[in-house]
N, C-alpha and C positions, 0 to 999 in steps of 0.2 A: 592393749585393752584399755589403759588408762588414758590413751589418746581418745580412744574411741568413747569411752565414758565421759571424758570432758566434753568432747564434741556435742554427746546427746544432752548434756547439762546445760549446755550453751545454748543449743537450740530451743530447749525447753523454756528458757527465760527469754530468748528472743521471739518465741511464739507469743508469752504472755504480753510481752511490751507491745507485740506487733496489735494483739488485740484491744489492748488498752489504747493504742493510738488510732485504732479503726473506730473505737466508740466515739473517742472525743471529734473524729471527723465526721462522723455520722450525725453526733448531736449538732456539730457547729453547722454541717450543711444544713440540717432540719430548722436550726435556728434562723439562719440565713434565709431560708426558704420562706420559712412562716414570715419573718420580717419582712421580707421582699412582697410577700402576697397582701400582708397588713398594709403596707405602704403604697402597693398598687389599688387596694380597696379605696384607701383614703384619696388618692389620686384621682381614682374615679369619681369619687363625690365631688371632689374639688372641680374636675371637668364639668360635673353636671351643674355645680354652681355657677361657674363661668359662662356656660350656656345661658342659663337664665338672666345673668346679669347683662350679656349681650343683647337678649330680648327685651329687657327692660330700658335699656340704653336707645334701643331701636324706637320703640313706641312713644319714650320719652322725647326722643329726638322728632317725631313726627308730630307728636302734639304739639310741641315747642314751635316747630315750622309754621304749624297751622294757626300759631297765636293763641292756642287753648281750644276748648270744645265746650260749647253751650249745651246744656242739659236740663230737663225740666226739674222744677224745684218739687215736683211730686215724687221724684227718683233720688234725686241728691240735694242734700242741704247746702246751702250756699256755705262757702268756705269763708269763715270769720277772720282769718287771718290774712286773706288776700285784698290789699289796698289797692285797687286798680279802679279807673273809671269804667263804667258799663259793666260792672261785676255782675249786675241783676239787670236784666231787659224783660219787658213785656211785647211779645209779638202783636201783629194785627188782628190776630184771631183770639188775644185775651190770653194767650199761654204763657206764664211766667217761666224763666229761663234763667240759669245762673252760669257763670263761666267756670269752667273745671281745669284748672291750670295743670302742668305735668306732674308736678309733685302731688297735687291733691288727687290726681287721677292715679298714680302710680300707689299710693297709699290705699287708696279704694280696692285697687285691684289684689294687693297683697292680702288686706282683710278678707275679701272673698275667697282666697286661696286658702286662708286659715278653716274657712267653714267647710271646704270640700272632702276633706281626708282627716283620717284619724292621725296619721303622722305626716303633716303637710310640711311642704318646703315653706320655710318662714322667711319672708323678705321685709325689708324696711328700709328707710332713707333716713340716714343721718348727717348732721351738719353741726359744725361748731358755732354756728350763728343761725339756729333753727328759728324759722316764723311760727311753726308749731311745736308747743312743748313736747308733744309725742314725739318728735325726731331728735330730741336730744340725745347723745351718745352717752354709753356707758364707758366705763373707765377703758376697757379693751378697744372700744371702738375710738373713743378720744384720743389715745395712744396711735392708733392707726390714721386718724384724720391729721393729726400733728405731725406724722411722720411722712403723709404725703405732701404736706405744703412744704416740709424740709426736702421733698423730692429725693427721699431715701428709696422708696419703692413705690410701687403703683397699685399693689394689692397685698393682702396679708390674709392668713388662715390659721384657724386652730379648731381642736376636737373639744368639745366643751358638752355640758349636760344641760337639757332644757326640758324643764317640767320632768326632770328624773330620767331623760331618756338622752342617748348620745347623738350629737349632731357634729356635723363638720360645718362651722362658719366661716365664711369668706367674705371679706370687706375689699371693694374695689372702689377706686375714686372715680368721679366725674367732674368735669370742667365746666365753667361758666361760658356758654355760647351767645351770641347776639341776640337771641329769642329770650335768653333768661333774664336780660336786663329790664324785661318790661315789668317784671315782679320783684325783682331783686336788686334794682340799681340803687334804690335807697339804701339799700344795707351796706353800700361802699363796694360792692364788687365790680370788678372791670372783666371784660372778655379775657378769657384764658386762666382766670383764677380758678383755683380749687373750690369748687362750689360746695362739695359734700363728698358723700359715698353711700352705695348700696351694699347693703347687707344681706348675703343668702345665706341660709341655714338650711343644709340637707339632711335629714334624718339617715343614721348610720343602723338603726336597729336591723333591719332585713339583711343590710349588707354584711353586718358581722356575724347574724346567724348562718349566713350561707358559707361565709369565710371558716365558721367554726368547724361546719361538717365537712367541708373540704380538707381543711387542715387536719381532723383525725383520720381522714383515708391518707393523706401524705404523710401522716406520721406512721400509720401503719405500712406504708410500702418503705419508708425509711427503716422501720424496724426489721422488715423482712429483708432489706438490702444488707443490714448490719448482720442478720443472722446468718445469711449466704456468706457475707464475707468472712465472718468469723470462722464457720466450718472452712472456707477456703483457706483462711490462714493457717487453721491447723492442719489442713492436708499440705500445703505448701510449706509450712515449718517442718513436716516429716520429710517432704521432698526436698527441701532445701538441705536436710542434714545429709541427705542420700548425694544432693548435688557437690557439698561441701566435700565430702568423702569421695565421689568420683574425681571432683577438682584436685584434691589432693593425689589421688591415684595418677590423675592425668598430669599432675606436675611431676610426679615420679616418671611417668613414661616418657615426658619431654625430657626430664634430665637425663635418664638414663639411655634414651634413644641412641642408636648408632649414627643416626643422621644429625648434623650439626643443625640445632634450632636456634636462631639468633633473632633478638628484637632491637631495633635501632629508632632514634628519633629521626624526624625528617633533615636533621642536619648531620646525620651519619653517625651519631654518638651511640655507641653498643650500650644498650639498656638490659641484656640478659644474654648468656652464653652458656650453654649447656655442656655436659661432659663431651657429647658427639662433637662438638665444636673444638674442645680442648684437643680430642684424639685426632680430628681431621686436621687442623690449622698447627697443633703443637703448641698454643698459647692457653695458659690457665685464665680462669674468669678474673682473678685478681689483676692480671695483665691487661684484660681489654674493656673491661667494664669502665664507663665512663670516658672511653677513648673511641677516636675515631678507628675504622678499619683499614684504612690506607695502605698499613704496613702489608696487608694480605695481597695486593694488588702488584702485578708485575709492572715493570716501567712502561710498556707500551699501552698498559691497560688503565693508566691512572685516571684518565676521563670517564671510564665506564661508570664509577660509584656516583659521580654528579647527574651522568644521563640516566641510571637506573631510578635515582631519588627523585629526579624531575618526571619521570613518567609516573611512580608512585604518586607522587604529590597532585598529579591531574586525576588521579583516581583511577589509574591504570594498573596493569599487573603483569608479571612475566611467568609463564609456566615452563617448566623444563629447560631453563635457560643455561646453555652449556656454554663455560668459560675457563680460564685457568686462573689459579690463586698460587701465592708462594705460601710455603710452610715456614714456621720459625726455623727450620733447619736448612733452608735455603732450596728445598726440592719443589719443584713445579708439580701441580696436582690438578687433575682435571675433575671438576666439578660439574653436576646438574642442579640448579638451584631454580625453586619457586617463591618467587617474591611476589608479597601482596600488602595492600595498604592496612593499617591499623585504625578503627575509627572508634571515637567516644559514642556515648549514649545518643548524643546530638546528631552523631553521624559525620562529624567533622573527623578528618584524617588527621591522626596525632602521631602517627609513627609508622614503622616499617617492619613487617615480620617476615623471616627468611628462613627456607629449609633447604639446607644443602646436602648433596651426597656425593661420595668418592666414586668418579666413574673411569678413574684411571686404568684399571684392569680392562674395564669395558672398552675404552678407547683404544687401548692395544690390541685387543681381541678383533676390535673392528678393523684397526690397519692391516692386522693379520688376514681377516677374512677379506679385506679388498685387495691384498697382494693375491692370496689365493684364488678370489674371483677373477682378478687380472690374468692369472696363470691358467686358471678354467676357461676363460674366455678365448686366452690367446691359443690353448689346446683346441678348444672347440672350433676356434675360426681356422686354425692351421688344419684340422681335421675336417673342415666343412661341414660340422654339426650344428643342425638348428635344435633348439631347445625349447620346450613347451611345458607350461603348467597348468593342470585343469582342476578347478574347485568343482567337484562332481556334483555336490549338494545344491551349490548356488548357480553352477553351470555357466563359469566365469573362466574365461582362457586367456593366458599369457602366453605371448609368443616373443622372442627373440629377433633381432635383424635378420639373421640367416634363414628363419622360417619363413619369413615373408618372402625373401628370394628365391625359396623352393617352390613355393605356392604361386609365384607370379603376382603377388596382390601387394598394395600398401596398407598402411596403417589406416588410411583414410577410410578404406572400403572393408576395413575388418570389424566383424560384428561381435569380438569378443566373448563368444560362445563355442560350444562345440561346432557349431554349423561351419564355421570357418573352415574347420577340417572337413566335414563330410562335404560341402559343397565342392570343395576342391577335388575330390575322388573322381578319378574317370569313371563314367557310367559303367563300364564292364567289369570293375574291381570294386564297385563302393558296396554291393551287397556282402562280399566276402570280408571286406575289411572291416566293415561295422560288425559283423559277426565275431570277427576277432576279438574287438575292442569289449564288445558285450561278454565275451567268455572271460576275458581277464577281470572286468567289473565284478563277476560273479565269483570270481575266485577260482575257475576251473583250471587256467593255465596263464603263463605271463604273456604279455603284449609283444609280439615279435614277428612281424609279418611284412611281405613286400607287397606294394601296391604301386599303381600309377597315378599322378595327379594331371589333371588338365588344365592349363592356363588359360588365363581370359583370352590369350591371342592365338589358343589354339595349339601351343606348344605342349608336349607331352614329356614329362618326366618319370623315371622309374626311383621310387624312393623305398627304403627300409626303414621302418618305424619300430621303435622299442619303447616300452613304457612300464613303469611300477606303479602299482595300485595301493595307495595306504588306505587301510580299515579302520573304522570307528569301534569304539567299544562293542556296537550293537552289531558289529559283523559287515555292514554296508558300507561300501565305498564312500569314501568322503573327498579323495584328492589322488590325481594321476599325473604323474610327472615322466618326463621322456624325452627322447631325441629322434630327430628325422636326419638321414642323411643320403646325398645324392648316390644313387647306384646305377646311373644310366649308362655311363662309360663303361662299367663292368658287366651290365647286362647286355650292353651291344657287343662288349668283347667276349661275352658266353656264346652271343648269337652267332657272332663272326667264326668263333673257335668252332661252334658245332657246325657251321655253313662248311668251313674249311676242313673240318674232318670229314664231312659229308663228301666235298670235293676230291680231298685225298683219298678217301676210300675208292671213290668213282674211279680217280686217275690210276690207281693201284691195281681197280679191277679191270680197267681198259689195258693197262701195261702189261698185266698177268696174261688176258685175253690176246694182247698183241703178239707177246712173246710165243704163247701157244700155237697162235695163227701163223706167225713166221715159222716156226718149227715145223707144224705140219706141212704149210706150203713148201717149206725146203725139201721135206722127204716126199711130198708128193710130187713136186718139180724132177725130183731125181728119179722117180719111177717113170714119170710122164716122157722124160727124156729118151729111157730105154724103148719104151712102147712106140713112141713117135720116130725114133731112129730106125728100129727094126722094121716097122710099117713102110717107111719111105724107101729104105733098102730093098724089102721086098717088092714094091712096086717098080722099082727100077730094075730088078732081075727078071721079071715077068714081062710077058707078051702083054701090051695094053687091052688085048681081047680075052686075056685068060680070066675066066670067071672067079678068081680069087682076089684080083685087082679090085672089085667093088667092095669086097669085105676089109681089104686094107685100107681104102678109102674112108670107109666107115669109122675104122679104127683112128685113122689120121684126124677125122674130123671131132670124134669126141674127144681125142687127146688135146686139139686146140681148144675145144670148149672148156674142157677141165683146166687147161693153162689158164684160160681167161679167169675162172674161179679162184684159181691160186694167185693170179696176179691182182685180184680184189683184196684177197687176204694180205697180200703184201704190202698192197697201198693202206688198209688199216694199221697194218704193224709199222708203216712207215720204213719199209724196207725194200720197197721196189726201186729200181734206178731210174733217176730222172735227169734232166739236162734244163736247168733253168736259164731263161732268156728274158731280155728287157721287153716288157710288153705294156702296151696302151690296153688296157682292159675294155675300152670303149670300142676299140677295132676288134678285139678279139670276140667280144659278144656279138657285134653287128655281124660279123662273118658267119655266126653261128645260128643266127635267127632263123632263117630258113629250115634248116635242120630240127632246130627246136619245136618250131611251129609244127612240122610234120610228126615229130615225136608225140607231143600233147594232143593232136587232133585239132579238126576244125571248130569243135563246138566251144571250145575254150579260146577267149581272147588274149593274146600275148602283148603285153605293153612294155614297150623297151623306154625306159628315162635316164638316158646318160647324163652324166654331169658336164657342163660346159669345159671346162679345163680338169684334168685329172692327171695326178702324178704318175709317174711310171712305177711298175714294180717288177721284180725278177721272180718268174714263175715259170716252170714247164707247161708250154701250151695244150700239151696233151691232158695235163692235170685239169687246167680250167675247163677243157671240153667235158671231162668226166665228173667235174665238180657241177658244173650247170646241167649236165645230162640227169644226173641223179637228181638232183633239187626239184628240177621241172619234172621229172616223172612222179616224185613224190607228191607234188603238188596236185598234178593231173588227177592222181589216184585219191587226193582227200577232196576233190569237187565231184559231188554226186551226179549233175547233169552238165549243165552249163555254168561257166564261171569267167574268172579273170585271174590271171598270172601277171605280176609286174615284176620286172627287172629294172634295178635301178644301181646306179655307181653313185659315190662321192667321196670328196676327201674328208677326212677327220682326224683329229686329234685327240688322243687318249691320256688322260691325266691321272695322278696317283689316287685321287679319289674314288674313279670309275674302277681302278684296278683294285681296290679295297673290294669293292663288291664283286669284282670278276677276277679272280687269281689267276685265271690263265692269260690274261693281258699283261701287258708290259707297257709302260708310257711312252709315248712317241706318236709320229704320223702314220696314219695308215690309210690305203685306198678300202672302201668298204663296198663290196658287192651282196646286194641284198636280192632273196627271190621271196615274193609274199604271194599269197593266194587267201581267197575267201571261201575256203572249204570248210570242213567240219571240225578242225582246229583238234588239238590234244588236250587231256586232262593232264595235271601234274604227276601223277603216276607213269603215263607214257612218257612224258618229257625226260624223266629220270633214266628211262632205259632206252632213249631215242638213237644214242649213237652205239649202242652194244651190237657187235657183230651177231647176226643170226637172230636179232630180236625184231620181229615183225607184227604189225596188227591186221595184215592183209589175210586173204583166205589161204589154204592150204595150195601150194601150186602156183600162187601169184606173185610171190617173191621169196627172194633169198634171204633178206634182212641183211645184206651186206651194203646196200646203197649208201645209208647215211654214215655208216662206218668207214667206206671208202673216202667219203667226204672229209670225215673228221681227221682220218689219217693223212691226207693228201694236204688238207690246211695245215696241219702241225708241222708236216715235213717241209713245209716253206716258211715256217716260224710265224705262222699267223694264228688266229683263233677264231672260233665260231660260237655265237649266241644264237638262242631261238627263242622267240615269244610267241606263245600262243594259248588261246583259251577256247574251250568248247564252243562249236557254232558260231566263233568269232574270227576263224581264218588262221594262219600261220606265217611268220615272217623269218626266214633263216638269214642271218647277216654273217659275211664271210669278211675277215679283216686281215689284209694282206700288207705287210711293212712296205712303206714307201722307199723306194730305191734312191740312194743319195750318194752314190759315187760311180767309179768305173771299175769293171773287172775283166778278166782274160774270157776269150770264149771257151765254155766247157764243151768238152768233146761228147756229142751224143750219138746214140746208136743210127748208125746209117741205113738207110733203107736197103733191104737185101737185093743182091742181084742174082739171078739164078745160074746155079753149077760154075760158079767162077773157079777154076781149077789152079794148080802149081805144082812144083817139082820139091820144094824146100824141104828140110829135115824139121820136125817138130817134136820136142820133147812134152810128152802129154802125162800129166799127173793127175790122178784122181783116185781117192780111196774106195771109191764104190766099185766093186769088180764088173758089174754090169754095164755102168756107165762108162768105165774105162774099156770095156770090149767094143760096145756100140759106138764110141767117138773113135776109137781107133779104126773102126771099120769105115766110117763115114769120112774119115780124112784120107786114108789109103784109097777110098772109092773116089776122090777127087786128085789122086796124084801125087800125095805127099808122104813122106817117108815118117813112120811114127816110131818113136823110142817111148814106149808105155812104161809107167812106173804107179805102183800102187801106194808108195810112201815118198815123203819129201827125202829120206835118206836113199831110198833106191834110185830117185832122181838124179840126185848128186852123183852117186856112184855111176849111173850110167852115163852122164853127161863127162865124168873124168876118163871113163874108159873108151869113149866113142872117139875115134880118130878124125872123124870130118867135122864139118860146120852144122852146129845147132842154130837154126835161123829164129825159131819161136819157143818160147816156153809158155804152153798153154796149161794152166793149173787151177784146180779147184781152190776155193778160199779156205774154207774150214776143214782142218785135216788133224788127226790124232798128233803127229809128232811137232809140226809146226803149222802156221798157216800160210797162204799162198803168198803173203806180201814178203814175209820173212824170207820166203824160200826164192822168191824173184829177187831180192836185194843180194843173197848170197850168189846166186847165180850170176847176175850182172857185174858184181864185183870181180868174178873169175873170167867171165866172157861179156866184156862191154858191148860187143855187137848184137848180143843176143836181143831180142825183142820178147815182151812178155804180154799175155793177154789172161784175164781171169774170167773163171765161169763160176755160178753159184746159184742154188736156189733161191736166195735173198742178198741183199747187199749189205755184208757185214761191215761194221766199223772200220776194220782195217783197211778196207779201200775207200770208203765212202763214210763221212758224218752224215747219220739220219737218212742214208739212202741218196745223197747229193755226191757224184763222182767227183773226185779230186781231178784236177787239171793234168791231161796227158795219161790218164789211166784209160785202160780199155778193159771191157767188161761186155760178156755175153750172158743174158739171163737164162736160166734153166726154166722151162725144158726149152729145146732150140730145135728149129727143123734143119735139115742138111741144106737148103740153099741159105738159110739165114746164117749158120755157121761157116758155110763156104764164103759167103760173102764177107763176113766178119774178119775171117783168118786172112782173106786177101787183102783187104783195106788195111789191116795192122801191119802187114808184112810189105805193102806197097807206101805206107806212110814214112 
C-alpha cells in the first residue's frame, strides 16, 4: 500500500509538472507563431516597397535613356535646380516646353501618389549632394546613404511612425549611369558612384489590423490545444500511473518467469538476467551481469553467439531457435530461444532480447516418439499396412507410402482429399464402402469393411479398411484415422479353398457314387452270369426248333444289354478291365470318322482337325472309341437341327499355375483330344452335375445319364483329366487330356477275342462264394469237357486241392470272397502246386489284381457276366499259354 501511495503521489506531481511544461510549450509556440506572422507581415510590406523601388528605377532609367522628357510649362513649372542648356524651349507653334529630368519626374510622381489615398505609399529621392533641398536626407536616411557608399549593404528598412501612423520605410540605393552625367557631372559624380537612394514608405495600418484579427483566432486555437492537451495529460497521468504499476507487475513477471529472459548489448554483454535464467543455466545474476555468455556455449557452438549477434544487428530475429547450452554443473541442456533486437526511441538497434525455454524433456520425448514411430513404421511395413489420416472438417487427407502402393497411384496425382479414396473404389463396391464410412462418421458403428480398389492400370486389389472416428465437443466427427491392408492373397485363398472344397465334395460324391455303381454292377453281374449261363445251357439242351428257344434267346439278349449297362457303370467307377496300348490318337480318331459320321447323322458337319505332330499316349483303344462315341452323341443331341461338331488334337504342357485352377490336373505334357459343338450349350447348374451318373437333361427314355459319367471314368482310369467349357447358346467344348507316354513297357495281356466252344479235358479248381454262380459255372465247364472241383470258400478249395490225388491244371477263382481274396488264394496254391495256372473272375476289377482297373502283366481275368463261348475261349487260352 505504501508503495502504491508513493506511486500515486509521484504521478500527481508528475502530472502538475507536465501541465506546467505543456503551458510553457503552448505559450512559446504561440509567441513564436505570432512573431513569425508579424515578421511575415513586415516582410510582405518590405517586398511591396521593393516592387515600388524597382518600378521607380525602371521609369527613371527610361527617362534618363531618353535624355529627359519635355513637358508644357502650363502643366509643369521649370525645374529651377536644373542647370543645363535647352532646359526651356519654344516650339514652332509657340508652345513653351521645359525639360523634366528623371529626378524631377520621380518627385512629381511621388507627390501625385500622396494626393491619391488616405494612407498612400510615400516615396522620395534622397542624396548626400542634393540639387534640390527637398531631397536632403534625414538622419536615418543619411546613415543609410553613408553605409551605401561604404558598400556595407544595398538596402535598409525600419518600422516607424509617419504622421502618427505605422509605416515600413525601405531605403535602396541607385548608382550613377552614363545618362545621369548630363545633369550631375558638375557635382563631381562619375559613372558607378552611389548617386543617391529612393525611400519607399509602405503603410502598415491595414496590415496590422488584419494581423491582429488573425492573431486572436490563432490564440484561441492555441488555447483550445492547451486545454485538450491539459485534459490529455491528466488522463495520461492516470494511465501512466497504471502503466507504471503494470510495468512493475511485468517486471515481476519477467523476474519470476520460468523461462530464461536475458538482455545483452550488441557485443554480447549481459545486461539483465532473471531468475528463470538462473534456474535454467545455474548461474546467478551477479555471476553473469556485465559479462559475455560464452561460458554457456559448448565448444562446437562457440561461433554461434557471433552469428546470432550479427543477425540481430542487421535487424533480423530468430524464433523458436533450438540449440544446446552448457549449465554451470556441466550438463548439456536443450533450449528453444526467441531472439529479437532491442531498439531505442529513434529505432536504432541497441541491444538483444532473448527468451529461452528448457526443452530437454521434449527432445527426449521426441527421440522416444521417433523411435516408437520407426518401430511402428517397421511394424506397419512388415505387416504391409497403409496408414491414412483424414481431417473431416477441412476434408484434407494424408497417406503414407504404402497407401499409394495399395491404390496404384503416386503423390503427384493425389488430390489430398477423401476423393482419393472414393475414386479408387471398385464401381461395384463404392456404394457399400461409402455407406460404411458414413455410418462410422455418424457414430453408428466402427469402420471395418472389405472392398476392392481399381488401379489406373486396371489391376484389382481386395483391401480391408479399419478406421477410428474422433468426435468434437459438438458430437460431430472431426478426424478419422485408420489403416488399409491388402487381403487379395487371403481373398484368393478363400476363393480357392471354397472352390477346392466344392471340387472335393464333388470328387467325394463322384467317388461315393462310383463305389455304389461298382457294387451294384458287381452284384448285377453276378446275377447276370447265372441268368446268361442257364439260358445258354438251356439252348444247348433243346432242339433249335423248340418253341422255348426263342424265349431263351430273348433272355440272353436282354442279359447282354444289361451287361452293357453294368459295363458302363464299371467304366464310371473305373473298375472295368482295360488293356492300354501305345496309340497315335490321330490314327485312332481317323479310323473312327466314318462310324462317328453315321452316329451323328448327315445333317451335322463333322470337322476333323488333327495336330501335324502328336505325342504318343498309352490308352485302351476301346476306351477311345467309347469316349469319342459318347461325346459326339452328346454334341449331336445339343444341336437342334443342323450344326457342326469339331474334333481336334494337339500337344500341350500343363504348368503349376493351371493346376491351381484345375485341381484334377497335374503338371506335365499331355495330348489334348477336344470335341466342340455349336449347339445350345449348358448353364452353370448343369455343368456342376454333367459327369454324375444317371444325370440327364434329355427327355425320358432318350438317355440313361451314363454317357458323360462313362467318359469321366475312362479318362480318370487312364490318369488323364477332362475339362468342359460351355455357355448357353454358345456351344460346348469337352477337352480330354491324356498323359504323354515317355517310356517303354511290356505288353499287357488283354482279353482275347472269344472262339466258340473250345473244349478240354483238364481239371479245374473252381472257387466262388455265390452258390448260383458256382453251380452254373461248374455246369458250363463240365459241358466243355473239363473236370471241375467246385469250392464255395478259399478254405474248402485248399482242402480239396490237398485231398485230390490228380493234377489240378487251373485255379479259376472269384476275386472278392469272405475268407481271403482270390489273389492271396492263388499265391498259396501256386506255392504248393507250381505248375497250376490261375484265372480270376469278378463283377469288377478289384485292386488286388489291377490298379484302377489296369491289369497287371501276366494276370488273366474274365469279366462277369460271361457267356459260355467267352468263358470256354478264355479258359482254353489260359491253359494253352
